C-alpha positions as CSV (number, residue, x, y, z in Angstrom):
1,A,-27.2,5.3,-54.2
2,A,-25.4,5.2,-50.8
3,P,-22.2,7.2,-50.5
4,V,-19.0,5.1,-50.4
5,S,-16.7,5.7,-47.4
6,N,-12.9,5.2,-47.4
7,V,-12.7,5.5,-43.6
8,T,-11.3,2.5,-41.8
9,P,-13.0,1.8,-38.5
10,L,-10.7,2.0,-35.4
11,P,-10.0,-1.2,-33.6
12,V,-11.8,-1.7,-30.3
13,R,-9.4,-1.1,-27.4
14,K,-9.3,-3.4,-24.4
15,A,-9.9,-1.9,-21.0
16,I,-6.8,-0.8,-19.1
17,V,-6.1,-3.1,-16.2
18,P,-4.1,-1.6,-13.3
19,A,-0.7,-3.2,-12.8
20,G,-1.2,-3.8,-9.0
21,Q,-3.2,-2.8,-6.1
22,P,-3.0,0.7,-4.8
23,L,-1.2,1.3,-1.5
24,P,-3.5,1.3,1.4
25,P,-4.4,4.6,3.0
26,Q,-2.3,5.0,6.1
27,P,-4.4,5.5,9.2
28,S,-4.2,8.9,11.0
29,L,-2.5,8.9,14.4
30,N,-5.7,9.1,16.3
31,E,-6.9,5.8,14.7
32,I,-3.8,3.8,15.9
33,S,-3.7,2.4,19.4
34,P,-0.8,3.7,21.5
35,E,0.7,0.2,21.7
36,A,0.6,-0.4,18.0
37,L,2.1,3.1,17.3
38,A,5.0,2.4,19.7
39,S,5.6,-1.0,18.0
40,V,5.6,0.6,14.6
41,R,8.1,3.3,15.7
42,E,10.4,0.6,17.0
43,V,10.1,-1.4,13.9
44,E,10.8,1.5,11.7
45,K,14.1,2.1,13.5
46,R,15.2,-1.4,12.3
47,A,13.5,-1.3,8.9
48,R,15.6,-2.2,5.9
49,K,14.5,0.9,4.0
50,L,13.9,-0.7,0.6
51,T,13.0,0.9,-2.7
52,L,10.1,-0.3,-4.8
53,M,12.4,-2.3,-7.0
54,E,13.9,-4.2,-4.0
55,L,10.6,-5.5,-2.6
56,T,9.8,-9.2,-2.9
57,E,6.8,-11.3,-1.9
58,R,8.6,-11.9,1.5
59,T,9.2,-8.3,2.4
60,C,7.0,-5.8,4.2
61,K,5.5,-3.4,1.7
62,W,4.5,-0.7,4.2
63,P,5.2,2.7,2.7
64,I,7.1,5.3,4.8
65,G,7.4,8.9,4.0
66,D,6.2,11.1,1.1
67,P,6.5,9.3,-2.3
68,A,7.3,12.7,-3.9
69,T,10.6,13.0,-1.9
70,D,13.9,11.1,-1.8
71,D,13.2,10.2,1.8
72,F,10.6,7.6,0.8
73,W,11.0,3.9,1.4
74,F,9.3,0.7,2.3
75,C,9.8,-1.2,5.6
76,G,11.3,-4.3,4.0
77,L,11.3,-6.5,7.2
78,P,10.0,-10.1,6.7
79,S,6.3,-10.1,6.0
80,L,3.8,-12.5,7.7
81,P,2.8,-15.4,5.6
82,G,-0.2,-14.4,3.4
83,K,0.1,-10.7,4.3
84,P,1.9,-7.9,2.6
85,Y,3.3,-6.5,5.9
86,C,5.5,-7.4,8.8
87,E,3.8,-8.2,12.2
88,A,3.9,-4.5,13.4
89,H,2.4,-3.1,10.3
90,V,-0.2,-5.9,10.1
91,G,-1.3,-4.7,13.5
92,V,-1.9,-1.2,12.2
93,A,-3.3,-2.1,8.8
94,F,-5.8,-4.8,9.7
95,Q,-7.6,-3.4,12.7
96,P,-11.2,-4.4,13.4
97,M,-13.6,-1.7,12.3
98,S,-15.3,-1.6,15.8
99,A,-11.9,-0.9,17.5
100,R,-11.2,2.0,15.1
101,R,-14.8,3.4,15.6
102,D,-14.5,3.3,19.4
103,R,-11.2,5.2,19.4
104,R,-12.7,8.1,17.4
105,R,-15.3,8.8,20.1
């Protein structure tokens, strides 16, 4: 005779789905063209300095600073249609691979 078990099987868990996309890695200074870097510095002087909870689909989501400190914020300027960033940060984030490769040499 087979032993009788009083153990109830555990329900199968669904896979955990991340809540959003991770922040893009910020390029190192030697990967950014001097023109784009100057543009970003000017933009960051006028940035709205938003918190995560203040972001909308129309604001630039470029992270600035160290997230572990109180001096961390997001650009917050108007984003380009269909992009998560303002014009200056799009110029830094979406560079062609060949241009990035050439600057490293």
